[in-house]
Each structure stands twice: as structure tokens, then as C-alpha cells.
N, C-alpha and C positions, 0 to 999 in steps of 0.2 A: 233772464239770466245772464246774457249777454252785457246788458248793462254793468250786472253785480260784476263779472268777474274784472270787465273795464275799469270799473270802480276802484277793485281792490288792487289792479296792477297799478292803477295812476298813483295810488300813495306809497309804492316804492320806489326808493331813491337807489338806482344803479350808479356805482361807480366807475367812473371814466375808467375806462382799459389801460391810459397812456399813466396815471395816477399812482397805479399799482403795479406797472413795472417799472415805471423812472427811477423813485425809492431805492428798489432789490439792485439796479445797477450801480446807482450812485454810492451806495455801499458796497458793493464786491470790486469796485476798481480799489479803492484806499488800501482794500483789504490784501488784495494783490500784491500793491506795490509796497505795501509795509512787509508783508510774507518775503517779497524779493529783496528788499534792503536785510531784513534780519538774515536771511539767506545767504547773503554776501558778506553782513560782517563775522558771520559765522563762517566762512572760508577767509577770508583776510586772517582773521583771529587766529586760525586753525593754520595757516602759512604762516606767520609771525611766531607761532609757539616753535615752528618746525624750524624757522629757520635760526631759532635762538639757538639751536641745539646742533646747529651745519658745524664740519668739523672747521671752518674758516671761523666762525666765531668762538668755538669752545680753543682753536689754537691760540688765536688772540686774547682772551681773557687770561688764558694760564701764562700768555708772556707778561702779561700787565702785573698779572700776582705774584708772577717773581720778582717784577721790577720792584711792588712793593714791601717786598719780605715775608707776603704772605705764605711761607715755602710748602705747610702740609695744606691750604686748599689747593694750593697751585700741585702738589700732588695728586688732589682727589682728583681736580680737573682733568689732569693727563691722562690717568686711568679710564673718565669717562671716553676722552678720546680713542684710546685703544681699543676699550668696550664696543663702542660704539660704530668706529669706523678703522677695524684692524688694516694696518699697512699705509693708510695713511701717509702716518711719517715713517722713515727709515728705524729700523731695528737700532742703528748708533744713535740716532738722532733721540729716540724713547730711552735709550737707557743711560745715557750721558746725560740730559734731564733729569731723571730721575734718581740718578748717583746726586747728581748735584743737589738737587731738592733734599735727599735726605743729610748730603754733608751737612748742605746752610744750615736745616734744623736740628744739628748738634744730632743726628742718628745712627751713629755712627758705627754701633754694633748691628743695625741693620745692613748695611753695606755689603759686608764680605758673604752675609746669607744672602743676597738677592743676585750676586755673581757665583752663588756656588752652582759648580756642576758645568758651568758654563764657559766660551771665553769672551770674557771682557770687550778685547780688544785695546789696543794701543791708547787711545783717548781716556775712557773709563779707565781703563786701568791706573791713571796719575790720581782720580780718585780714590780710589781701593787702596792704593798705596798710602796716602794720606788718610784715609780713615786707621788704619793700622796704625800710622803714626801715633795720630788722636788717643788708638786706645791704649797705645806705649807698648803694642806689639813688634817690636822692630824688627825679630826675625823675622818673623813673615812678610812686613812692607819691604824689607830689602831683598826677600826671595821674588817678590813681586815685581820690584823693579827690574831686577837683575834677567826675570822670565821677558819680560816684556821690551824692556832696553834693547835685549838680544836681536828681537826680529821686528824692532819700530823702525821704518824708513824715514819718517817725516822729521825734519830738521828739527823742530821748535818740542817737540815730546821728547825728540832722544833728549834735547838740553835738559828739559824737566824730570826726567827719568836722573838722569846725570847730577844734579842738584841734590835733589830726594836721598838718594845712596851716599852723597857727602854729607848731609845732614844728619843723618841713619850713624853713619860711621864716628861723626863728631859726635855727636848726643852717645854712645855708645862708646866712645875711647876706642874704639876699633880703626886707627887710621894707619897703622902701618902694616906692611905686606911684607914679608919677610926685609925685615929691617928696614925699607923705604918708604917712604910715604904714598900713600895709595892715587893714580893718577887724579881720580877727581876732586882730589884735594889740593892740587898741585897750584891751583891760582887762588886758594885761600890763604896763605901763610900766615897773614895778620889774626885770622879769625882761629886758626890752629895757636898761634901765641896766646893768645885773649883765654881760649879753653885751656891752655898750661898750666896759665898764672891761676886763673879760677880754682883748677883742679887741685893745686898745691896748696890752697888753702881747707881744704876739705878736712872734715876730723876724725879721727879713729872713734869711731861707739864703744871698743872693745877698751881702750885707751882712757875713754873719758870714765867708764865703769870701774876700770882699777883704780883712777884717782878718786871715785867716792867716798873710797873705805877714809880718806880724809873729809869730813863733812863740807858741802859745797864746790870741793874742787872740781869735780867732773862738771857741775854747771858752767862756772870760770871759765873751763878749757873749753867747753863747746859754746861759747859767746856770750851766757846768761848770766852776766856778773850780779844781776839783781836777785835772781832767784836763787844763785849759790849764799848770798852772805847772808840771805834770810833762814835758810836751811843750815846754814853754818849756825846762826844766833839761835835759832829754834832746838837745835839737837844738843847745842850748846846749856842752855838754858835748864830742859829737861834729862839734863846727862848732870846736870848740877844739883837739879832738886831730888832724883836717883839717890846719887850717891850720899848727900846730906840728911834725907829720911833714915837710910841705910845703916849710917853711923848713931843716927840720936834714936835707933830701934824701933822708926815708925815704918813697919813690915808693909801694911796694908798702902799706905803712900808711895812706899817705896817701888812695891809692886807694879802698882798702877802708872807711876811715871815713868817705870825701866818699861811696862810693854810700850807705851807712847814713849818714848827715846828710840825703843827698836822700829815700832813702824817707820817713824820718820827716818832712821837711818837707814831701813831698805828703799823705801821710797826715794831717800837721796841717790844710793846707787843709780837703782832703774833709771831714774830722771835724768841722770848726767848721760846714759849711754840712749834715751832717747832723742834729748837734746839736741847729741852730736848727728844722731840719723836725720833730726829733722833741719838743721843746719846743714847738713850735706845736701836734702831735698832741694833746698832755696838755691845755693851752688848751681845743682842741675837744673833747675829751671831756670837760672840766668844764664847759663849756657844756651841752652835750646833756645831762648827768646833772642840772645844776639846770632846765635844761628838762622833761625828763621827769618830776622829781621835782612841779615846778610846776603839771603839765599833767597831772598823775594818769592818763599813759598805760597804766602798767600792770596797773588796775584795769579797764579798760575788756575786755580780753578776756575774764576771768573771767566778768564780766558776759553779756559776747555768749552765752558758753556757756551760764549758769545760764538766758538769757531766750530763746534760739532754739537750744542744743543737743538732743542728750537727754532732757536734763533735764526739759526744757519743753512732752514732748508727751503728760504725763497716763498714760500707759500704766503 
């Protein structure tokens, strides 16, 4: 019996214990290393992702977008900065930058809404005043400039407000007070003379309409001689056809040509009136363009941003 058991046992081959353990050990170590590396990479990636949205990175990227002229994207990043890190930049830095981005993006109508119900401050008030100017709301612009120029002690900003009041006065023709040239206009007498010369060339829309009784005369008075002569010719031709048809008893043609003549005749009167208004608009734009150039208003907005916007906070 023992011989049978011994024989059976001798036919079995037992694996070496070291051979069973060694492969397990050698497979576990690389797995642990890979797990550690994966964890480290994940932590680093998460750290990088968080770092991309740090206040410093957002602020730097916002400034970069401003320099590139991508004002809408810069506005989005500015709001992100305020949302993620409220108070990281001062309220003045935020307001001035926000208004600057809206102004540069030609979103003039949004600027008064942005400051509605709160104190914009002296620096931001310059941009608000300019938005009213661009909207053609000179009364609101002048009121805003008056309000902040009275309380603003900064010499640069006081000068900016003074020049804006001068611009609005010239644009609206309100250049005298009690028969005396307004103080803010005393240094711009040549500009006033230019404005007066140009203003004297303006046309009277009412007179243009009255002259339109004579076909083409309203257009010619308003400076559009070509249209005036065309109107004169067309009305004369159709008038002659109407008269000839009536004299020869061709009533249908007389009625038709008479209606056409009446239509062009009325359009000639209205056209002269509108052409005079158009001429005056061109003159007004020339005066405004000259005033903006002499008063150097366009550069002031950039100076406001550089001094009071996000580029000034030193972060």
C-alpha cells in the first residue's frame, strides 16, 4: 500500500513556491507605479485647470483681449473675474473697464443703463458723457459733465469735462451766456469762427420747399443742381404732354400725364425740403468732426482706461 502511495506521489510535479510568488510580485510593482503616475498626472492636470482660471490669469487674458480689440470677449472675461473672485479688483477698476469695453464696442445705449441708479464716479463719468454725445443726447451729456466737473478734483479729469462741455456747446450752437462767450470756449476762438462760417452756409428747408414751386429750384438752392435740372426737365416734359393732349382732345392721355406731372411736382417740392435738411446734417457733421479733432476727445477714453482701468491696478 505504501508502495502504491509513494508511486502516485512520485508521479506528481509540484511547482516551486518561489515560481508562484515571483510573477505576482513582478506584476504588482509596475501596476502600483502606473497607478501612482496616473494619480500624479491627474492631480497636475487638475492643478493646471484650476491655475488657468486663477484671478491673475483671467486678468492677464482680459488685458490681452483689450489690446487685440476683442472687446466683447474681454467683457466676458471681466465678468468671469468678478463672478469667480468678487473684490479682486476695485469697483472703480471694474466699472471703468466695463464702460470702456462697451464704448469701444459701440454699445453706447448700454452705458447709461449700466450706471443707472448708482454713482459712476469722476473717471467713469467721462465715458458716460461721451456715450450721450455719440447717441446725440447732448442735454444729458452736458448735465452729466456739469454734475461731475463740479465735484471732481483731479486736474486731468477736470480738463476732460471742460472740453466735453465745450464740444457740446459748439455742436448745439449754445456758445454764449448772457451775450458773452462761455468760459470753457475762451481758448477755442478759431474753432468758434470755423463753426460760425460753416453754420452760415446752412440752408432753410422751408425756403427750399417754397422755391420748389418753381420746378427744380428747391434742389438747386440746396446744392443738388443735377437733381434740380432733372426735376425741371421731367416736369416740363410731362407738363407739355398734358397740355398738348388736352388741347388735342386726348383726354385719357391728358389725365394720365397730368397725374404723373402732379406726382413729380409734389415730389420736387418735398425733395427740395429734404435735400436742405440733408445738406444741414452734413454741415453739422463737419462742425462736430472739426470740434472733436481740435478738442482731442478721442484720445481721452484710452487715457481713462490706462489710468483707471484694469491695467492700472498693479496686479
